[in-house]
N, C-alpha and C positions, 0 to 999 in steps of 0.2 A: 544400469551404472556404466558412466563415464569417469573419468580422471582429468581435470583440467591441467590442460600444461605438459603432460605426460610426453609428448610427442613433439616439444615447442622445437623448433630448430632441427627439426629431423626430417628427413625426405623418403618417400617409400615408392617403389614400382609393385605394381600388382598386376599381376596376370589373369588373363579370366574375370577382370573386373565389371564387367557391363553388368553382372546381376550376380544373386547368391551370396555365396561366402565371402568372395574376392570385393564385390561391392559395398557387402556391410564391414569388414574389416577396413577398406578403404575409407568409409565414411567415418568409422569410428576414428583412427587415425587423423582425417581433417578436424572434427570437432576437439580433437583431445591437441591441437595444434600443430599437427606436418603438414607439409606438401606432399601430394601425391599425383604420379602418373600413371595412368590406370592405360592398361593396355587389353584388348580382344577382338576375337575374331569378326564378330557380329558390328559392322561401323554403325549402322545406325541406332542400336542398342547402345553400344558405348558413346557416342556422341551425347546422346540423351543422359545417360547414368554421370558422364563428366559434368554436365551443365546442372543437374540435380544435385549432386555431392559437394560441388567447387573443388575439382580436379584441377591442378595448375598445368597439366601437360597429360593428350590422352594419343594413342596408337593404336590404329584398327589394323591388326597382322596376324599371322598364324605363326604358335610358337617352333611350328615342327620347323619353320623356313630359318636355319641358323645364320643367314645374312641378314634377313631382316629383323632377326633379334637383335643382333650386334648393333645396327642401324638405329632401330629405338632405343636401346642400351644409351649408344650415345648421345641422342637428340635429348634424352632423358637428364642425364648429366648436365647437359647445358640449360635446360629449361627447370631444372630443380637448383641447380649450382652445386649438387654433390649428389651422390646415392648411399643412403643408410641400410637400406632395409630393401630386402626382397621377399614378395609374398608369391608363392607360386600355383595359383590357383586352377588355371586351366586346366578342363580335363574334358572328356566325354565318355560315355558308357559303352558304346560299341554294340554288338548285335545281342540279342538274347538266345543262346542256343547249346548244346553241347559241343564237346571238342569235336566231335566226328561230322559235323555238320557245320562248324563255325565259317564263316566266309571269310577266307584269304584277304581281302580286301579290308575287312573291317578289322581284323587284329593287326595288320598292318599299321591301320590309320589311328587304332588305339594306343599302341606302343609309342608312334610316332608325335602324338599329342602330348598323351601323358607321362610319358619316361624320358623319350629324346627332346621334349619340350623343357623341361624340368631341366635336364644337363643345360639346353641352349641359356637358358636363362640365367644360369649360374655361371657359364663357360662366358658369358658376356659381361655381367656385372660385378664379379668377384675381383677383375684387375682396380674398378674405379674403388672398391672397398679396402683393398689392401693398401691402395694409394694413401687413404685417407686413417687406416690403422683402425678402423671401427668399420663394424657390421652385425646384422641380424638377418639370416636367412631364414623362411622358414616355407616347405615344401610340403604340401598339400597330399597325403597318401589315404589312406581309408583302411577301415579294419577287413577289409576285403584283401590287404595286400599281407595281413596278420593270418588270416583263416581259411580264404577260398572262397567264393560263393560259387555254386554249381550252376552252370550255363552264363557265366560271366567270367570266362578263364582269359580272356585278351585283359579285359577291368583289374582282375586280380592279379595276374603275374606284371601289369605294368605297376600296381598300386604297388608292389613287394618290391619291385625296381627302385622307386624313389625311396623306400624305406633304406633299402642296402646304400644306395647312392649317397644317401644323407648321411648316411652312418660314415662312409669314407670321407666326404668333404668336409664332414665338421672334424674329421681327426687330421686331415691334413691342414686345415686352418686355426686349430688350436693353438693358442698362445700368440696370435697375430691379431688378436682384437675383433676378429669376426666367429660368431657363433654360428653351427648351423643345426636346426632342427626338424624333424617332420610331423603332422599333426594325422592321427589316425581316427576321423570321426567314423561313428556307425551315419548309418542314413539320415539324413536331416532333411525336413521340409525345402525343397529348392527348385529351380526350374529343370535342372538336370532329369529330375525322377520322370518329367515327359517324355523321356528318350527309354523308358522301360514299361515293360506290361502291367498291369494291375498285381498279377499274381507274382511276379518277381518282387516288386515292392512289399508285396504282403511278407513272403518269407521273409524278408529282410528285418522288418520289423517284428516276426515270431521270435527272431534269435535275440531281443534286445530283453532282458533282464526287466528292466523300468515300464517294458509294456508299450511304448510308445517311439515315435518318431522323435529325433532333436530338432531343436529350433536354430535357425541359422545365428540366432546372437549367441547362441551359448557357445557354437566354434568361434564363431568372431572374439569373443572375450578372452578365449585362451590365444589365437593367432595374436591377437593385440599383446597379451602378456607375452608371448614368444619373441614378437618385434620388438620388444622394449628393452630400456636400458637395464631393468630388472633379472632379464633373463641372462646371467652373466657368467653363470658357471655350470651349465649345462648345455652339451652340444654333443651331436653327433648320436642324438637320441630318438624318442617319439613321444609326443603329448597325446593322450587317448582322452577323446570324448564320446564315449561307445555307450553312455547308459549300462554298465555293467558286462556288454557282450565281451570285451578283452581285459583282460587284468594282467597285461603283462608286456 
């Protein structure tokens, strides 16, 4: 289901936009009248996705590079005419291993992408939103950030960090026309699952009371509400799409 005109006149930056949740949410925003700047590390997939969904602008970058993020935000502001929405969905899973065997380089890379990248994106985009007196920020976290998943300590810690960061950001911006919230989905069918062994996916599915993985469209629908004008009195909070796994 789509809502014609919901994003008419609105613009969005979507990181991790070449596939999965980022691409699905970006496509809905465009279908509902908005313009999108699509960001992703995979340049080839990004160019294909941008052409497929009709993105106004796209930038191949690593969100863990603060300078690259700042430059892309400035480019997007020019290409889009303004920045109303940020959907920070770029993320990686990292290694699947117990803490005592967890590779240090994988830990650092997961935190760099999943947490530092969210910070860099917000830091670059918020000034444009404040100048316009309007903004919607959606940071994609995970139920792993609430509950922790065994053998996924870096991912769980980074997503817990996203939740805490968003609470702080939302309170800083409250009353300034900009709201910031995080999404905590349970596992849904997405290319990111290719980074995990089947045993880990099976474990995460077993924790969902509905007994199935989510669908990307279900989380994209929630993201689009969070990114819309209707989400006007909730900030510094989390929205759950977990099939009943988390209830707080």
